[in-house]
Every structure is written in C-alpha cells, then in structure tokens.
C-alpha positions in Angstrom: 107.4 73.6 73.8 107.5 70.8 76.4 104.0 70.0 77.3 103.1 68.8 80.7 101.3 65.7 79.5 104.3 64.7 77.3 106.6 65.0 80.3 104.4 63.0 82.5 103.9 60.3 79.7 107.6 60.2 79.1 108.2 59.8 82.8 105.7 56.9 83.0 107.1 55.3 79.8 110.7 55.7 80.9 109.9 54.1 84.3 108.2 51.2 82.6 111.0 50.8 80.1 113.6 50.8 83.0 111.5 48.1 84.8 111.3 46.0 81.7 115.0 46.3 81.0 115.8 45.4 84.6 113.4 42.4 84.2 115.0 41.5 80.9 118.4 41.6 82.5 117.2 39.6 85.5 115.6 37.0 83.2 118.6 36.6 80.8 120.6 34.3 83.0 117.4 32.7 84.4 116.1 31.9 81.0 119.4 30.6 79.8 119.7 28.4 82.9 116.1 27.3 82.4 116.7 26.5 78.8 119.8 24.6 79.6 118.0 22.7 82.3 115.3 21.9 79.9 117.8 20.5 77.4 119.6 18.5 80.0 116.2 17.1 81.2 115.4 16.2 77.6 118.8 14.5 77.3 118.3 12.6 80.5 114.8 11.6 79.7 115.9 10.3 76.3 118.8 8.4 77.7 116.6 7.0 80.5 114.0 5.9 77.9 116.6 4.0 75.9 118.1 2.5 79.0 114.7 1.2 80.1 114.3 -0.6 76.8 117.7 -2.2 76.9 118.4 -3.1 80.5 118.4 -6.7 81.7 119.0 -8.1 78.2 121.9 -10.1 77.2 124.8 -8.2 75.8 124.2 -9.5 72.2 120.6 -8.6 72.4 121.4 -5.1 73.5 123.8 -4.6 70.6 121.1 -5.8 68.2 118.2 -3.8 69.6 120.0 -0.5 70.4 120.2 0.5 66.7 116.5 -0.1 66.2 115.6 2.0 69.2 117.9 4.8 68.3 116.5 4.9 64.7 112.9 5.1 66.1 113.8 7.8 68.6 115.8 9.8 66.1 112.8 10.4 63.9 111.0 12.0 66.9 113.8 14.1 68.3 116.7 16.4 67.4 118.8 14.8 70.1 121.9 13.0 68.9 122.0 9.5 70.5 125.1 7.3 70.7 125.7 3.8 72.2 129.3 3.1 73.3 130.5 -0.2 74.7 132.9 -0.5 77.6 135.9 -0.6 75.3 135.0 2.9 74.0 133.8 1.6 70.6 130.8 3.4 69.1 128.2 0.7 68.4 125.7 3.1 66.9 125.3 6.9 66.4 122.0 8.5 65.3 123.7 11.3 63.4 127.0 9.9 62.2 128.4 6.7 60.6 129.8 4.8 63.5 132.3 2.9 61.3 134.1 6.1 60.6 134.1 7.2 64.2 137.1 6.8 66.4 137.2 5.2 69.8 135.5 7.2 72.5 137.3 5.8 75.5 139.2 9.1 76.0 136.0 11.1 75.9 135.4 12.9 79.2 131.9 11.6 79.9 133.0 8.0 79.0 136.1 8.1 81.3 134.1 9.5 84.2 131.4 6.8 84.1 133.9 3.9 83.5 136.1 5.0 86.3 133.5 6.3 88.7 130.6 4.6 90.5 128.1 7.3 89.4 125.6 6.1 86.9 125.2 9.3 84.8 127.3 12.3 84.0 126.5 15.6 82.1 129.1 17.8 80.5 129.7 20.4 77.8 132.6 20.2 75.4 133.8 20.5 71.9 132.9 17.6 69.6 135.7 16.5 67.3 133.3 14.5 65.3 130.8 17.2 64.6 133.3 20.0 65.1 131.1 22.1 67.3 130.4 22.6 71.0 127.8 20.2 72.4 126.1 19.3 75.6 126.5 15.7 76.6 124.6 13.4 79.0 126.0 9.9 79.5 124.1 7.0 81.3 125.3 3.5 82.2 123.1 0.6 81.1 123.3 -2.9 82.5 122.8 -6.4 81.0 120.8 -9.3 82.5 123.8 -10.2 84.7 124.0 -6.7 86.1 127.2 -5.9 84.3 127.8 -2.7 82.4 126.5 -3.4 78.9 127.6 0.0 77.7 127.0 3.7 77.9 124.0 5.5 76.3 125.0 9.0 75.4 122.6 11.8 74.4 123.8 15.1 73.2 122.6 18.3 71.6 124.6 21.1 69.9 124.9 24.3 71.9 123.9 26.0 68.6 120.5 24.4 69.0 120.3 25.6 72.6 121.2 29.1 71.5 118.6 28.9 68.7 116.0 27.9 71.3 117.0 30.8 73.5 117.1 33.2 70.5 113.6 32.0 69.5 112.4 32.6 73.0 113.9 36.1 73.1 112.4 36.9 69.7 109.0 36.0 71.0 109.8 37.9 74.2 110.9 40.9 72.2 107.7 40.8 70.2 105.6 40.6 73.3 107.7 43.3 75.0 107.4 45.6 72.0 103.7 45.1 72.1 103.6 45.8 75.8 105.7 48.9 75.3 103.3 50.3 72.7 100.4 49.5 75.0 102.2 51.1 78.0 103.0 54.1 75.9 99.4 54.6 74.9 98.3 54.0 78.6 101.0 56.4 79.7 99.7 59.1 77.4 96.1 58.6 78.4 97.1 58.7 82.1 99.4 61.7 81.5 96.6 63.5 79.7 94.2 62.7 82.5 96.6 64.0 85.1 97.9 67.0 83.1 94.5 68.3 81.9 93.4 69.4 85.4 96.9 70.5 86.3 97.1 72.6 83.1 93.7 74.0 84.0 95.0 74.9 87.4 98.2 76.5 85.9 96.0 78.5 83.5 93.9 79.8 86.3 97.0 80.7 88.5 98.4 82.6 85.5 95.1 84.5 85.2 95.3 85.2 88.9 98.8 86.5 88.5 97.5 88.8 85.8 94.9 90.0 88.3 91.9 88.3 86.6 90.4 87.2 89.9 87.1 86.0 88.3 88.9 83.0 86.7 88.0 79.6 88.3 89.2 76.0 88.0 86.6 73.7 86.4 87.8 70.1 86.6 85.9 66.8 86.8 88.2 64.7 88.9 88.8 63.5 92.4 91.5 63.1 94.9 94.3 65.5 95.6 94.1 67.3 92.3 90.4 68.1 93.0 91.4 69.4 96.5 94.2 71.5 94.8 91.7 72.9 92.3 89.2 73.8 95.1 92.1 75.4 97.0 93.0 77.5 94.0 89.4 78.6 93.6 89.2 79.5 97.3 92.5 81.5 96.8 90.9 83.3 93.8 87.9 84.2 95.9 90.1 85.4 98.7 92.3 87.4 96.3 89.2 88.9 94.7 87.8 90.0 98.0 91.1 91.3 99.3 91.8 93.1 96.0 88.4 94.7 96.0 88.9 95.8 99.6 92.3 97.2 98.8 90.9 99.0 95.7 88.0 100.4 97.7 90.5 101.6 100.4 92.7 103.1 97.6 89.7 104.8 96.0 88.5 106.1 99.4 92.0 107.3 100.2 92.4 108.9 96.7 88.9 110.5 97.1 89.9 111.9 100.5 93.3 113.1 99.3 91.8 114.6 96.2 89.3 116.7 98.3 92.2 118.1 100.4 92.9 121.7 99.5 96.5 121.2 100.5 98.9 119.6 98.0 99.7 116.0 98.9 102.4 113.9 97.3 103.6 110.4 98.3 107.1 109.3 97.2 108.5 105.8 97.6 111.8 104.9 99.2 113.6 105.1 95.8 112.3 108.6 95.2 109.6 107.8 92.7 106.2 109.5 93.0 103.4 107.0 93.9 100.5 109.3 94.6 99.6 112.9 94.1 96.4 114.9 94.5 94.9 117.5 92.2 95.9 120.4 94.5 99.6 119.3 94.2 99.5 119.1 90.4 97.9 122.6 90.4 100.7 123.9 92.7 103.4 122.3 90.6 101.7 123.3 87.3 102.1 119.8 86.0 99.7 117.0 85.1 99.3 113.7 87.0 100.9 111.8 84.0 103.9 114.1 84.2 104.5 113.1 87.8 103.3 109.6 88.6 106.1 107.0 88.3 108.7 109.8 87.8 111.6 110.6 90.2 111.0 113.6 92.3 114.1 115.3 90.8 112.1 115.7 87.6 110.3 118.6 89.3 113.0 120.9 88.0 111.0 124.1 88.3 111.0 123.9 92.1 114.6 123.4 93.3 113.8 124.5 96.9 111.3 121.6 97.2 113.8 119.1 95.7 116.4 120.3 98.2 114.1 119.7 101.1 113.3 116.2 99.8 117.0 115.4 99.4 117.5 116.5 103.0 114.7 114.3 104.3 116.1 111.2 102.4 119.6 111.9 103.9 118.6 112.9 107.5 115.3 110.9 107.9 113.7 113.6 110.0 110.6 115.7 109.7 111.0 119.0 107.9 108.8 122.1 108.0 109.7 125.2 106.0 107.9 128.1 104.4 108.4 128.0 100.6 107.9 130.8 98.0 107.3 128.6 95.0 106.3 131.6 92.9 106.0 135.3 93.2 102.4 135.3 94.3 102.1 132.1 96.4 103.5 131.1 99.7 103.3 127.5 101.0 103.9 125.9 104.4 105.8 122.7 103.5 105.6 119.6 105.7 107.8 116.6 104.7 107.8 113.5 106.8 109.0 109.9 106.4 106.4 107.1 106.6 107.1 103.5 107.6 105.9 100.0 106.8 106.3 96.7 108.8 109.2 96.5 111.0 109.6 100.3 111.0 111.3 100.1 107.6 111.0 103.4 105.8 108.7 103.1 102.7 109.0 106.6 101.5 108.1 110.2 102.3 104.9 112.3 102.4 105.0 115.9 101.2 102.2 118.3 102.1 102.1 121.9 100.9 99.6 124.2 102.7 98.8 127.4 100.8 99.3 130.1 103.4 99.3 133.0 100.8 95.9 134.3 102.1 97.0 134.0 105.7 100.2 135.9 105.0 98.2 138.4 103.0 95.7 138.8 105.8 98.5 139.2 108.3 100.0 141.9 106.0 96.6 143.5 105.6 96.1 143.5 109.4 99.6 145.0 109.8 98.8 147.6 107.1 95.4 148.2 108.7 96.9 148.9 112.1 99.5 151.1 110.5 96.9 152.9 108.4 94.5 153.4 111.3 97.3 154.7 113.4 98.4 157.0 110.6 94.9 158.2 109.7 94.2 159.0 113.4 97.7 160.4 114.1 97.5 163.1 111.4 94.3 164.8 112.6 95.1 164.2 116.3 98.5 165.9 115.8 96.7 168.8 114.1 94.1 169.1 116.9 96.8 168.8 119.6 99.1 171.4 117.9 96.4 174.0 117.3 94.9 173.4 120.8 98.3 173.9 122.4 98.7 177.1 120.4 95.3 178.4 121.6 96.0 177.4 125.2 99.3 179.4 125.1 97.3 182.6 124.7 99.7 183.6 122.0 96.9 184.1 119.4 95.1 187.3 120.1 93.7 187.8 116.7 90.1 186.6 116.7 90.2 185.8 113.0 93.3 183.6 113.5 91.7 182.0 116.6 88.6 181.2 114.7 90.7 179.7 111.8 92.5 177.4 114.3 89.2 176.4 115.9 87.7 175.6 112.4 90.8 173.4 111.7 90.3 171.6 115.1 86.6 171.1 114.2 87.4 169.8 110.7 90.0 167.3 112.0 87.6 166.2 114.8 84.9 165.7 112.1 87.4 163.7 110.1 88.2 161.5 113.1 84.5 161.0 113.6 83.9 160.0 110.0 86.9 157.6 110.1 85.6 155.9 113.3 82.0 155.8 111.8 83.3 154.2 108.6 85.4 151.7 110.6 82.5 150.7 112.7 80.2 150.5 109.7 82.7 148.3 107.8 83.1 146.0 110.7 79.3 145.5 111.1 79.0 144.9 107.3 81.8 142.3 107.3 80.2 140.5 110.2 76.8 140.7 108.4 75.5 142.6 111.4 73.5 144.9 109.3 70.1 143.5 108.2 68.9 144.6 104.8 65.5 146.3 104.5 64.6 145.1 101.0 62.1 147.2 99.0 61.1 147.6 95.4 62.8 150.9 94.3 62.9 153.0 91.2 66.7 152.8 90.9 66.9 155.8 88.4 65.1 158.1 90.9 67.4 156.8 93.6 70.5 157.7 91.6 69.3 161.2 91.0 68.4 161.8 94.7 71.7 160.5 95.9 73.8 162.4 93.4 72.1 165.6 94.4 73.8 165.5 97.8 77.2 165.8 96.1 76.3 168.7 93.9 78.5 171.2 95.8 81.6 169.0 95.4 80.9 168.6 91.7 80.5 172.3 91.2 83.7 173.1 93.2 85.8 171.0 90.7 83.8 172.2 87.7 82.9 168.6 86.9 80.1 167.4 84.5 77.9 164.6 86.0 75.8 162.7 83.4 73.0 160.7 85.0 70.3 158.4 83.5 67.3 160.3 82.0 64.5 160.6 84.5 62.0 160.6 81.6 63.0 157.0 80.8 60.6 154.2 81.8 60.7 153.5 85.5 63.1 150.6 86.4 62.4 148.8 89.6 64.9 146.7 91.6 64.6 145.0 94.9 67.2 146.4 97.3 67.9 148.2 100.6 67.4 151.9 99.8 69.8 153.3 102.4 72.6 150.7 101.8 72.4 151.0 98.0 72.2 154.8 98.2 75.6 154.6 100.1 77.0 152.4 97.3 76.0 155.1 94.7 77.2 157.9 96.9 80.6 156.3 97.6 81.2 155.5 93.9 80.3 159.0 92.7 82.4 160.5 95.6 85.4 158.3 94.6 85.0 159.5 91.0 84.9 163.1 92.1 88.0 162.7 94.3 90.1 161.2 91.4 88.7 163.3 88.5 90.7 166.2 87.1 89.4 169.7 87.1 86.5 170.2 84.7 86.4 166.5 84.1 83.4 164.3 83.3 81.6 161.6 85.4 79.0 159.3 83.9 76.5 157.1 85.7 74.9 154.5 83.5 72.4 151.7 84.1 71.5 148.6 82.1 68.6 146.4 82.9 68.0 142.8 81.9 65.4 140.3 82.9 67.3 139.1 85.9 70.1 141.7 86.6 70.6 145.4 87.2 73.9 146.9 86.2 75.2 150.2 87.5 78.4 151.7 86.0 80.2 154.8 87.2 82.8 156.1 84.8 85.3 159.0 85.2 88.1 160.4 83.1 90.4 161.0 86.1 93.9 159.8 86.9 93.1 156.1 86.5 94.6 153.2 88.5 98.0 151.5 87.8 97.4 148.1 86.4 99.5 146.3 89.1 97.3 147.8 91.9 93.8 147.4 90.5 93.3 144.3 92.7 94.0 146.4 95.8 91.5 149.2 95.2 88.9 147.6 97.5 91.3 147.1 100.4 90.9 149.3 103.5 92.8 152.6 103.4 94.2 151.9 100.0 94.5 155.1 98.0 95.7 155.5 94.4 96.8 159.0 95.2 97.1 159.5 99.0 97.6 163.2 98.9 94.6 163.8 96.7 92.4 161.6 98.8 93.3 163.1 102.2 93.0 166.6 100.7 89.4 165.7 99.7 88.6 164.4 103.2 88.3 160.8 102.3 88.9 158.0 104.8 90.2 155.4 102.4 87.3 153.0 103.4 84.7 154.1 100.8 85.3 151.4 98.1 85.8 148.7 100.7 82.4 149.5 102.1 80.9 149.5 98.6 82.3 146.0 97.9 80.8 144.6 101.1 77.4 146.2 100.6 77.2 144.9 97.0 78.1 141.4 98.3 75.3 141.7 100.9 72.9 142.2 98.0 74.3 139.0 96.4 76.0 141.0 93.7 79.5 141.7 92.5 81.6 144.7 91.6 84.3 145.0 88.9 86.7 147.7 88.0 88.4 148.6 84.7 91.0 151.3 84.4 93.6 152.8 82.2 96.2 154.9 84.0 95.9 158.6 83.0 92.6 158.0 81.2 90.1 157.1 83.9 88.2 154.2 85.5 84.9 152.4 85.4 83.3 150.7 88.4 80.6 148.3 87.5 78.1 146.9 90.0 75.9 143.9 89.1 73.1 142.8 91.4 70.0 140.6 90.9 66.7 142.4 90.3 64.9 140.1 92.7 66.2 139.0 96.1 65.3 136.1 98.2 66.5 136.0 101.8 69.5 138.1 100.9 70.4 138.9 104.5 70.9 135.2 105.4 
C-alpha cells in the first residue's frame, strides 16, 4: 500500500535528484572547460617560467642551460617540456630522446609562431612522437640581441586531462551520493513530519464519514496544516450538532407518527418504504422489518392499495378512496406526493384512517331509525286500524268492541314502553342519570326483583333457580334501582328466549374485590356470528318471539350501559339451540362511579 509519507518523501527526493542531475549536466561542460583552462594555465606558467630563466642570454648559453632547467622542472611536474630552435630541431625534450626525434618545423604550433608575430600559441593535436592526443602551448624566447632564440613548448596528454576530470567526477559522485543519502533521510523525516498530521486528518475524516462525530484531530504542528486540523474539528462539532438535531427531529417525528392512530407510510421516489408507524404495520399485518427498505409492491396481500400507489406515481396527483382491506375493516385512504428542494418529488405519503366504526355507527343509526320507525309503525298501524273500525260503528257487539279497545290499549302501552326505554337509554348513554350508591344485600335484591316476574315465569312453566336466601349476606355498593333493572332485564330476556317448561338459573360469586352475577337459560341460544350484536339497540335473535312477548329490543342495550355506569362489564356465552349465559362483573366498592 502506498503510504502518504513515502509518496511525499519520493517527491522530495525525486525533485532533489532532478535538481542534482540538472546541476551535474550544467557543470559537465563547465568543469571540463575549467579543467582545460587550468591545464592551459599550467602549461603557460611552466613555459613562462622557463622563458624567464633563458631570455636575454646568448644563444649558446641558452642551448646549454635549457636542458638543466628542463630536467629540474621535469622532476616537479607531469608537463612535457620541449625546446625547439628556429630550424625546427629539437634541442631537448623532457620525456623523449631528442636525438631520435624528427624535425618539428612542420608542427602546427611551430609554424604559427615562426610565421606569425604572436608570441604564444595553444593547440590540441595528435602527437606522432607519443602517439596520443595532446594539448600544446608554444612560447617564443629571445636571446640577448632580441632575436628569437627558439620556442619553448609545454604539453600534456589529453589522457591526463581526462584522468583529472574523471578524478574530479569520482570525488563529485562520492559527495553527490552522500548528499543524496542525506537528502533521502531528510526527505523521509520531512515527509513523516508532514504526513503524520495529514494522516491524522484523513483518519478523522474517515471516522466522520462513518458517522463517528466524536473523533477529533490531535496534532502538534503549526501553519496551514494546523488550521486544516482545526477546521476539521470545527466540522466534526458542526456535524455532531447537526446530526444530533436531525436525530432528535427524526425521533420526535417518529414519536409523533407512532402515536397517530391512523396508518402512516412514507415511500421514496423509487418506491421503497422509508418510514412506517405501528398503526400501519398492524393494518397490513406485517412487521416493521418486513416493510422498511422494501418496495411497496411487496405488500402483495393488498392489491387495491398497490394499485392506488401505482396511480399516484403515474399521475402525480392526490388520491382519496375508501378501501376494504379486509372483511371487517374499512379505511379512508389518502395518498399524496411530497416534495423536496426545487419542488422535486421525493416520494409519497400514504395515510389510512380506520373508518370502520364510523361506517358501523352510520349503519347503526340507519338501522336505529329503521327499527324505531318499524317498532312504532306496527302498534300505530294496529291502533289506527282498530280505531277506524270502532269509528265506523260497524262493531255492535260489546265483547268485540272491548276486545278492540284492549288491543288499542296494549299497543299504546307498548308505544309508551318503547318511548320510555328510548329516553332512558339516551339518558344513560349521556351519563345523565346520577347513581345513588348504597350498600345492598345483593341476594335479597335478586329475590325481590325476580318476584315481579313471577307471573311471566308461571305462564311459560319455567323453573327459576335463585341464590339461597339462607346464605351469608353479601353486600355490594351499587344503585339499587339501576341494578334492579339490570337483574330484571336479564331475567326477562331469559324468559323471552326460553322454551316452554325450561330452566333459568341466577347465580352469584363473590370475591374480595368483585361481584359476579350470572343468568343462564336453556333457551334457543344465539348464533355465533351474531353474539357481538346482542347489545345493539333493537337487535333480536328471534324477532317474532320478542315482539310476541312485548319486548322493545332495548333491554340488553340498557343493561350494558347500566353495568358500565357501575364501572363493570358484561359478557355473553351461548350455544345455539342449547341456551345462553349473561355474566355481569362489577367492583364491590365504588369510588365516584358517576363521574
């Protein structure tokens, strides 16, 4: 893995290496020129030194002394020295036997000086004598008469020059190598110094990307990197605060949505579910994990809802429709798009309001109106019919007339009872009846209430079994009149739906906190699918039987509301054809029950 410090160090080192190479390249010609100039200077100085020793002497003296001088200088220098007379003959040579050397009159440097007025001349050429390239410097020397006594020539092989340059480059290479090693170490140290805080910043930014907003940059440096680190820390603080605010808003939104009784679902623009509240999961009968992150088409059990969502994605318009998502539940569906910045659609919001109870209440109201109309119409029709008959004077028989009048009286009484029960039920539902709570011996109350129905019991040949009066007194706090009506209505209901010569049993159970009253009959029973409706107004299991007995169809509804006024509850168990049991459970002690 490429590390940052290694890349920085490599960049530093490469930059320095390039600079050194450029410097090396620039110095190559300079050094060679400098070395050449140094050699030429040495040749000139050597020739000048010899010339100073020989000038202004007689020609013979010059020939005698030149060999001595050349021998002395040859021991101190690697310069080849040659003295040549004006005829081109080599008088003496420091590195070669002059006797075997040919005439040098044709040599370039000799010709130039003998034919030209210049005193010195420098050239580079191949030496036939030494058989290698050499650098020559020739200098005229004069005798005492001012005449040219000869030419002093100093020379050096180019190989020596190249050796000097090579030696220099070897030294330079050694120094350069040392510098490169030093620069490499310095580059690594600098790179580590730079990369350490940068790596720290990178590490923190990765933590921030992974939503670890508590991570901070801790660097001991200065300059721009310190400013960058402080900026990253400021960013981390800002992100932490913004994220916390967003999370709080999301929690608040989720809390609000979760408390909404209506089902709420938010779907993104691609059709994937982003948010859903518990009410919606309950409606769809799926868990949150089954829905979050899934496409809305995965809700396969509700094709109508999927169809509406498809329509909204296609038409981008609000949709409201009543949905029957199951047999027992009705929902008012609201689907609407929601938008982000620039009015770009971000998704849709689906809200399902449970209107089952509303529709049920509407049905109950409709049924109530129909039932009241029907319940009133039947006796009114009877009263009207018999009254018209009496008014027509067609009935002359007193017995028949009295029979008609009795029917009119009974039907009028039935209308009166119906109106009384309706008014009473209305007052009970509105809690418009205050309870007069007293401590009552409930067994005694059962016996006294049941006695009022003795005639009806005897007419059908029924057997009524009541709790034994000899048992220990059991006291309960309740409203005597209201609870007496509960007992009366339950026993009357049992009488109405019991078969001839049937049995009715009234039982009681006491506990420390509750009192239980159970009324059981062996009558026609209640169909299982209608048990939940027995406490509705005007509901009758057997309409003909109930009307024949004079019932209004409101008795059990009144019982239910009176029991609830006592902070109790009522349950029913029934097997069709075998009978029913109505169970009332109320607390034995009441505290502000009428509130």
